[in-house]
N, C-alpha and C positions, 0 to 999 in steps of 0.2 A: 818107394822112391828109388828103386833100382834102375837098371838100364832100360832100354826101350826108347820109345819116342818121347822126346822132351816136352812137346806140346801137350800130349795126353796127360802126362804126369803133372805138369804145371797147372792144367785146367782142373784136375781133380784136387790138387792142393788148394787152389783158389776156392773151389766149391766148398771144401771142408772148412776153410777159414771163414768164409761167408756164413756158413751154418753156425759156427761158434759165435760169431759177431751178432747175428740176428737173434740167436737164443738168448744172449746176454741182454740185448736191447729189449726184447719182448717178454722177458721173465716176469717183470713187475705186472704185466697185463695177463699173466698166466697163459701165455701162448707157447706151446711146445714147438721147437724147430729142430728137426733132425734130417740127416741125409740117409737114404736107404739105397743099398745096392742089391739089385735083383740077382746078381751073379751072371755068369755066362748062360744065356737062354737060347734055346734052339728056335730062332725066328728067321725070317728072310734076311734080316740084317746080321744076326749072330751066327748064322750058318748051322749046319748039322753038328751034332755031338754035344751040344749044351744041355742044360737041365730043362725039363718040361716047363712050358709057359706058366702053368698053374703054380709050380714051386717058386718061380721068380715073382709072380704076382702076389703070392702069400707074404713075401717080405714087405711089399708095399702096403698091403692091407693091414699088416701088423702095425706099420708106422702111422697110418691114418686113423687107427682105432685105439690108440693109446689112451689110458685113463688120464684124468687131469693131473694126477701126481706122477705121471710117467717121466721117463728120462728126456732131457733136452740138451742140445748142443753136441750130439754124438753122431757117429757114422756106424750104421748097423747093417747086418745081413742075417736073415733068418732069425730076427729078434735078438741077436747077440752083437755086442759092441765089437767093432773091428778097429784095431789100432791103425793109425795112419801116420 
C-alpha cells in the first residue's frame, strides 16, 4: 500500500477484502477461497523481463489443486502467503 497509482492499489485491496469475505461465507460449505498472484510474468501485457509464464502459472495451479484442508482467505504467490 505504498505509492504508485491509487486505482491499482485500491482494486487490489478490494480483491483481497472480497477474498476474505467469501472465504468466511463459504467456509461452512468447505469451499476454499484464495487470491493468487502469478507475479510479474513475461507476456505481451507484462512485457519483457518478467518471470517465465510456466512459473507464474505454477502459482495458479497450486491454488486450484489445494487439498480440502488447505488454506482459505489468503493471498498467495508461489504457494506462500503474501501479506497485504
